[in-house]
ChimeraX commands (.cxc) that place a marker at each C-alpha (Angstrom):
marker #1 position -25.19,1.36,-23.82 radius 0.5
marker #1 position -24.88,-1.05,-26.72 radius 0.5
marker #1 position -26.21,-4.60,-26.87 radius 0.5
marker #1 position -22.80,-6.23,-26.41 radius 0.5
marker #1 position -22.50,-4.83,-22.91 radius 0.5
marker #1 position -25.94,-6.09,-21.94 radius 0.5
marker #1 position -25.85,-9.64,-23.30 radius 0.5
marker #1 position -25.78,-11.23,-19.82 radius 0.5
marker #1 position -28.48,-9.03,-18.32 radius 0.5
marker #1 position -32.15,-9.79,-18.98 radius 0.5
marker #1 position -33.95,-6.90,-20.68 radius 0.5
marker #1 position -36.37,-6.32,-17.78 radius 0.5
marker #1 position -33.47,-5.79,-15.33 radius 0.5
marker #1 position -31.74,-3.06,-17.34 radius 0.5
marker #1 position -33.72,-0.31,-15.60 radius 0.5
marker #1 position -31.94,-1.13,-12.34 radius 0.5
marker #1 position -28.41,-1.27,-13.78 radius 0.5
marker #1 position -25.88,1.48,-13.10 radius 0.5
marker #1 position -22.53,1.41,-14.88 radius 0.5
marker #1 position -19.63,2.91,-12.93 radius 0.5
marker #1 position -15.95,3.24,-13.81 radius 0.5
marker #1 position -13.46,1.49,-11.55 radius 0.5
marker #1 position -9.98,2.72,-10.63 radius 0.5
marker #1 position -8.64,1.33,-13.94 radius 0.5
marker #1 position -11.25,3.18,-16.00 radius 0.5
marker #1 position -13.10,-0.06,-16.76 radius 0.5
marker #1 position -16.90,-0.01,-16.84 radius 0.5
marker #1 position -18.46,-2.15,-14.11 radius 0.5
marker #1 position -22.22,-2.82,-14.02 radius 0.5
marker #1 position -24.07,-2.76,-10.69 radius 0.5
marker #1 position -27.66,-3.50,-9.81 radius 0.5
marker #1 position -29.20,-0.61,-7.87 radius 0.5
marker #1 position -30.81,-2.08,-4.75 radius 0.5
marker #1 position -31.75,0.90,-2.61 radius 0.5
marker #1 position -31.17,4.49,-1.59 radius 0.5
marker #1 position -30.68,4.95,2.16 radius 0.5
marker #1 position -30.76,8.30,3.95 radius 0.5
marker #1 position -28.65,8.69,7.10 radius 0.5
marker #1 position -27.92,11.93,8.96 radius 0.5
marker #1 position -28.99,14.07,6.00 radius 0.5
marker #1 position -26.76,12.21,3.56 radius 0.5
marker #1 position -27.83,9.73,0.87 radius 0.5
marker #1 position -26.14,6.40,0.19 radius 0.5
marker #1 position -26.72,3.93,-2.63 radius 0.5
marker #1 position -26.61,0.20,-2.06 radius 0.5
marker #1 position -25.37,-1.60,-5.17 radius 0.5
marker #1 position -24.81,-5.24,-6.06 radius 0.5
marker #1 position -22.09,-6.01,-8.61 radius 0.5
marker #1 position -23.53,-7.74,-11.69 radius 0.5
marker #1 position -21.46,-10.92,-11.87 radius 0.5
marker #1 position -20.59,-12.76,-15.06 radius 0.5
marker #1 position -22.02,-16.27,-15.11 radius 0.5
marker #1 position -18.52,-17.74,-15.37 radius 0.5
marker #1 position -17.25,-15.67,-12.41 radius 0.5
marker #1 position -16.72,-18.32,-9.73 radius 0.5
marker #1 position -15.66,-15.80,-7.07 radius 0.5
marker #1 position -19.08,-14.14,-6.86 radius 0.5
marker #1 position -19.59,-13.17,-3.23 radius 0.5
marker #1 position -22.96,-11.44,-3.22 radius 0.5
marker #1 position -21.45,-8.56,-1.26 radius 0.5
marker #1 position -23.04,-5.16,-1.71 radius 0.5
marker #1 position -21.23,-1.91,-2.34 radius 0.5
marker #1 position -22.28,1.20,-0.42 radius 0.5
marker #1 position -21.38,4.59,-1.89 radius 0.5
marker #1 position -22.22,8.13,-0.79 radius 0.5
marker #1 position -24.24,10.23,-3.23 radius 0.5
marker #1 position -22.76,13.65,-3.97 radius 0.5
marker #1 position -24.27,16.33,-6.15 radius 0.5
marker #1 position -22.41,17.55,-9.20 radius 0.5
marker #1 position -22.64,20.80,-11.13 radius 0.5
marker #1 position -25.11,19.14,-13.50 radius 0.5
marker #1 position -28.60,18.64,-12.07 radius 0.5
marker #1 position -29.02,15.45,-14.12 radius 0.5
marker #1 position -25.91,13.75,-12.72 radius 0.5
marker #1 position -24.84,12.46,-9.36 radius 0.5
marker #1 position -21.44,11.36,-8.22 radius 0.5
marker #1 position -20.82,8.31,-6.03 radius 0.5
marker #1 position -17.86,8.27,-3.67 radius 0.5
marker #1 position -16.39,5.64,-1.37 radius 0.5
marker #1 position -17.32,5.73,2.29 radius 0.5
marker #1 position -14.25,5.46,4.51 radius 0.5
marker #1 position -16.04,5.58,7.87 radius 0.5
marker #1 position -16.70,1.99,9.00 radius 0.5
marker #1 position -19.38,3.10,11.48 radius 0.5
marker #1 position -21.36,4.87,8.73 radius 0.5
marker #1 position -21.06,1.84,6.45 radius 0.5
marker #1 position -22.33,-0.43,9.22 radius 0.5
marker #1 position -25.29,1.85,10.00 radius 0.5
marker #1 position -26.32,2.08,6.34 radius 0.5
marker #1 position -25.98,-1.68,5.89 radius 0.5
marker #1 position -28.02,-2.39,9.04 radius 0.5
marker #1 position -30.79,-0.09,7.74 radius 0.5
marker #1 position -30.68,-1.89,4.39 radius 0.5
marker #1 position -30.81,-5.32,6.06 radius 0.5
marker #1 position -33.78,-4.33,8.21 radius 0.5
marker #1 position -35.66,-2.96,5.20 radius 0.5
marker #1 position -35.05,-6.06,3.06 radius 0.5
marker #1 position -34.95,-8.83,5.67 radius 0.5
marker #1 position -37.88,-10.60,3.97 radius 0.5
marker #1 position -36.36,-10.42,0.48 radius 0.5
marker #1 position -32.70,-11.36,1.01 radius 0.5
marker #1 position -30.96,-14.09,2.98 radius 0.5
marker #1 position -28.21,-12.19,4.82 radius 0.5
marker #1 position -25.20,-14.07,6.16 radius 0.5
marker #1 position -23.46,-12.62,9.21 radius 0.5
marker #1 position -19.68,-12.99,9.11 radius 0.5
marker #1 position -18.79,-12.20,12.71 radius 0.5
marker link #1:1,2 radius 0.2
marker link #1:2,3 radius 0.2
marker link #1:3,4 radius 0.2
marker link #1:4,5 radius 0.2
marker link #1:5,6 radius 0.2
marker link #1:6,7 radius 0.2
marker link #1:7,8 radius 0.2
marker link #1:8,9 radius 0.2
marker link #1:9,10 radius 0.2
marker link #1:10,11 radius 0.2
marker link #1:11,12 radius 0.2
marker link #1:12,13 radius 0.2
marker link #1:13,14 radius 0.2
marker link #1:14,15 radius 0.2
marker link #1:15,16 radius 0.2
marker link #1:16,17 radius 0.2
marker link #1:17,18 radius 0.2
marker link #1:18,19 radius 0.2
marker link #1:19,20 radius 0.2
marker link #1:20,21 radius 0.2
marker link #1:21,22 radius 0.2
marker link #1:22,23 radius 0.2
marker link #1:23,24 radius 0.2
marker link #1:24,25 radius 0.2
marker link #1:25,26 radius 0.2
marker link #1:26,27 radius 0.2
marker link #1:27,28 radius 0.2
marker link #1:28,29 radius 0.2
marker link #1:29,30 radius 0.2
marker link #1:30,31 radius 0.2
marker link #1:31,32 radius 0.2
marker link #1:32,33 radius 0.2
marker link #1:33,34 radius 0.2
marker link #1:34,35 radius 0.2
marker link #1:35,36 radius 0.2
marker link #1:36,37 radius 0.2
marker link #1:37,38 radius 0.2
marker link #1:38,39 radius 0.2
marker link #1:39,40 radius 0.2
marker link #1:40,41 radius 0.2
marker link #1:41,42 radius 0.2
marker link #1:42,43 radius 0.2
marker link #1:43,44 radius 0.2
marker link #1:44,45 radius 0.2
marker link #1:45,46 radius 0.2
marker link #1:46,47 radius 0.2
marker link #1:47,48 radius 0.2
marker link #1:48,49 radius 0.2
marker link #1:49,50 radius 0.2
marker link #1:50,51 radius 0.2
marker link #1:51,52 radius 0.2
marker link #1:52,53 radius 0.2
marker link #1:53,54 radius 0.2
marker link #1:54,55 radius 0.2
marker link #1:55,56 radius 0.2
marker link #1:56,57 radius 0.2
marker link #1:57,58 radius 0.2
marker link #1:58,59 radius 0.2
marker link #1:59,60 radius 0.2
marker link #1:60,61 radius 0.2
marker link #1:61,62 radius 0.2
marker link #1:62,63 radius 0.2
marker link #1:63,64 radius 0.2
marker link #1:64,65 radius 0.2
marker link #1:65,66 radius 0.2
marker link #1:66,67 radius 0.2
marker link #1:67,68 radius 0.2
marker link #1:68,69 radius 0.2
marker link #1:69,70 radius 0.2
marker link #1:70,71 radius 0.2
marker link #1:71,72 radius 0.2
marker link #1:72,73 radius 0.2
marker link #1:73,74 radius 0.2
marker link #1:74,75 radius 0.2
marker link #1:75,76 radius 0.2
marker link #1:76,77 radius 0.2
marker link #1:77,78 radius 0.2
marker link #1:78,79 radius 0.2
marker link #1:79,80 radius 0.2
marker link #1:80,81 radius 0.2
marker link #1:81,82 radius 0.2
marker link #1:82,83 radius 0.2
marker link #1:83,84 radius 0.2
marker link #1:84,85 radius 0.2
marker link #1:85,86 radius 0.2
marker link #1:86,87 radius 0.2
marker link #1:87,88 radius 0.2
marker link #1:88,89 radius 0.2
marker link #1:89,90 radius 0.2
marker link #1:90,91 radius 0.2
marker link #1:91,92 radius 0.2
marker link #1:92,93 radius 0.2
marker link #1:93,94 radius 0.2
marker link #1:94,95 radius 0.2
marker link #1:95,96 radius 0.2
marker link #1:96,97 radius 0.2
marker link #1:97,98 radius 0.2
marker link #1:98,99 radius 0.2
marker link #1:99,100 radius 0.2
marker link #1:100,101 radius 0.2
marker link #1:101,102 radius 0.2
marker link #1:102,103 radius 0.2
marker link #1:103,104 radius 0.2
marker link #1:104,105 radius 0.2
marker link #1:105,106 radius 0.2
marker link #1:106,107 radius 0.2
view
């Protein structure tokens, strides 16, 4: 990753940054927050790295399922379609980090 892509991210936070490609092929940086295991499957909890001028920053996390690839060094992340699974993973994440984050319930 070259310096241009990292100019908004402090150097000490780069270890936690994962860059994924969106549906348009654009690179999107995420902060890795946690890895949650549920029913023998692993899920990553990611927070989009927002530009400082992005006024629509929501603080919403992204939960993706971890899938193995042919390469042992790489993993693949796929969308989770099952709402119940997403809710379970998010509840586990909230319980684990209740002291560190201020969660807002939108019921």
